[in-house]
N, C-alpha and C positions, 0 to 999 in steps of 0.2 A: 506742478503742472495742473491744468484744468481737469485733465482726465483722472488725476489722483484725488483731487479735492472735492469733486462732485459727488453728492450723496446718491446712492442707488435709488431708482424710482420705486415707490411702493409696489409690491408685487401682488398680482391677483392671478390665481391659477387659470381663470377663464381667458386670460390674455395669451397663454402659452399656445404657440402654433396656430393662433387664430388667423394670421395672415395667410399661412399655407392652406388652411381650410377654405378660406374665402376664394383664393385663386383656383384651387382644385375644383370646388363646387361650381364656380363660374365656367370653367372649361368643360366639365362633364355636362353641365346644363346646356351650354351652347351646342355641344355635340348631339345630345339627345333631342334638342329642338330641331336640328337639321335632319336627324333620322326620322322623326315624326313627320316632318314635311314630306320626305321622300316616300314614306309608307302611304300616306294619304294621297299624294299626287300620283303614285303608281296605279291607283284604282281609277283615276280619271284623267288619263294622259291627254284625252281630246280637249280638255279644258286648260292645259298648260301651253303657254305661248312657246312656239318652237325657238323664238329668239329669247334665250333664257334671261337676258338682261331686263326683259320686260316683265318678268315675274318678281314683283316687289318683295313678296315674302321670301322667296328663295335668295334674292340678293341680300336681304337683311340678315338672314340666318347665316349665310356664308361670311358676311362681314363680321357678325358677332363671333363666329367660330375663329376666324382669322385673328381678330383682336384678342380673344381669350387665349389662343395658342401663343401669341407673341408675349403676352404678360406672363403666362406660365413658364415659357422657355426662359424669359429674362430673370425671373426670381427663383423658381423652384429648382432649376438646374445649376444654380450657383449658390452654394451654401453661405459664403460671406454676405451676399446680397440679401438672402433670406434672413440671416441672423440680424442684419441691420434693420430690416423691415420689422421683424419681431420686436427688436429693442424700441423702435419708434412707436409701435402699437402699445407696448407696455407703458411707456412714458405718457403717451396721449391718453391712454385709459386711466392712468392714475390722476392726471389733470382733470379728466372728465368727472371723476368721482369727487374731486376736491372743489371744483369751480362750477357752481350752478350756471354762471353766465356762459361758460364754454359748452356745457351740456345743452343749453338752449340754442346756441349757435349751430351745433351739430344736428340737433333734432329738426330745426327750422331750415337747415341748409342756408343760413344767413349769408348775405354777400360779404360781410365782414370776415366770415370764417376763412375765405380764400385769401385774405390779407394776413390773417393771424397764423395760418398753418405754416407757410414757409418761414416765418420768423421763429416759430417754435422749433422747426426742424433745425435751424441754424443754432439755436440755443442748446438743443440736445447735443448737437455735434461739438459745440464749443466746450460743453461740460465733459464730454467723453468722446474725444476724436476717434480713437481706435474702434469704438463700438459702432460708430455711424459712418466711418470713412468709405466703406464699399458702396453703401447706398447713395451717399451724397456724391461720391466720385463718379458714379454711373450717370449722374445728371450733369455734372461739371467736370468732365475728364481733363480739361485743360488746366484746371486749378488744383485738382486733387486726384491722387491715385494711390493704390496699395500695391507695391511691388515687392515680392519675396518676403512678405510679412511685415514690411516697413512702410510707414505712412509717409508719403511724399506730397508736399504742397508747395505752391508757388509763393513768391515773396509777399504778394498782397494778402493772401490768405494767412500766411505766417504772422503778418502784422496785425490782422484782425484777431487772431488767436491771442497774441500778446496783449492787445488792447483789452480783450475780455478778461484775461487772467489778472491783469493789473487792477481792473475795476472791481472784480469780484473779491480779490484779496483785500482791497482797501475797504470794501463794504463789510466784509466779514470781520475785519479787525476793528472797525471804528463805529459801526452802526449798532443800534440797540438789538437786544436778543429777540424782540418781538417784530423784527423786520417782516413785512408781509411777503406773500409769494412773489419772488422776484421774476421768475420766468413769465408768469401770467401778466404782470404789470408791464414788463418790457415788450411782450408780444402783442398784447391786446390794447395797451394804453401808451405804448412808446415811452414808458418810464413815468408817466403821470401817476401820482399816488405814492411815489417814493420820496417826493421832495421833503416831507416832514421827517423822514428817517435818514436822509443822506446829509452829511456835513456840507456846509456851504461851499467849501473849497473843492468838493467832488461834483458839484452841480454841472460844471462845464464838461468834465470828463464823462458824466452820464449822458449829457446831451450829444456829445461827439459819438459815443458808442451807439446810441439809438439811431443816429443818422447813418452810421456805417451798417448797422443791422438792416435798416431799410434798403440800403443800396444792394447788399448781398441778397436780400430777400427777392428783390426785383430781378437780379441776375439769375437766381435759381429758377424763377418762373419763365424767364425769357430766353435763356441760352438755348435750350431745346424744349420748347413747349410740349411736344408730344410725350417726351420722357417724364416731365414733371406731371403732366395731366394723368398719365397712367399710374404713377406712384401715388399721387394724392387721391385718385379714385379708389385705389386699394385701401389706403389708410382710412378714408371716410366710410367705406363699406364695412370695415372692421369695427368702426366706432358706432355706426348707426344701428340701433337695436332693431333686430328683425330684418336687416337688409344684407345679410351675408350672401344671399343668393343674387346672382346677376339677373338683369332684366330678361335675358334670353331664357331663363328657366321658367318664365311664365309667358310663353309666346302667344301671339294671336292664333286662334285655332285655324289650322290649315284648311279644314273643310269650309269654313266661313269665307276665307279668302278666295278659294277656287270657285266657289259658287257665286261670289259677289254679294253674299248676304251678310247682315250684321249678326243675326242669331243663328247658331248652328242648327238648332232644332227645326228651323224653317227650311233647311236645305234637304231636299229629297234627292240623294245621290244614288 
């Protein structure tokens, strides 16, 4: 099975619990930003619009807090989901350290990154279904679920798993030992770069798999865009150096907003 043959991702201690820290820091930061707003606004209630929806700063902080709470509730309160998130962060972190092109994509937030990331998530799942099933099933519950410790998938996903297993078994058995990083070439280049290492009679099978991978990648993004966007945002915040804190942790100063000034020191409250 693919889950048995896949090698473990290179481990880095810095990846441990990183996703949990990112989520927790984001929630605490959003809460603290809301508290700061209330403390400052309480000193100048005459400048707060009685129709609260007109206070853009208040609305933004409430939205940030609600979104942070939903993410924390989704991942931190469900150990299997959090374990899947940690596994994905470990594998992505290992790839980040191996592939300069992927590191550049993450640092630049390149548009191509958002095409590559869902492909990588599927490749991680195909290599180790049980490790990533809870996380992927939360986004595609119609195709994948974990019930009573058993992995349940629909017939189309089962066929995709068999296709991957057959291809990787054939590549392992027949390709040279210096085969390049398959995950990266499949995800970033849709198999281009493997041609010289893959026997001619496997070329068609490789092309079929890359088309299937693209179809499942689009399904992952489009089935429930909000769920995928939340998941990918957490993953990217874990990978981006120095961006573990959410934007709500560095809020626009409340005094500046209430006074209508850009610089706080110009406000004489």
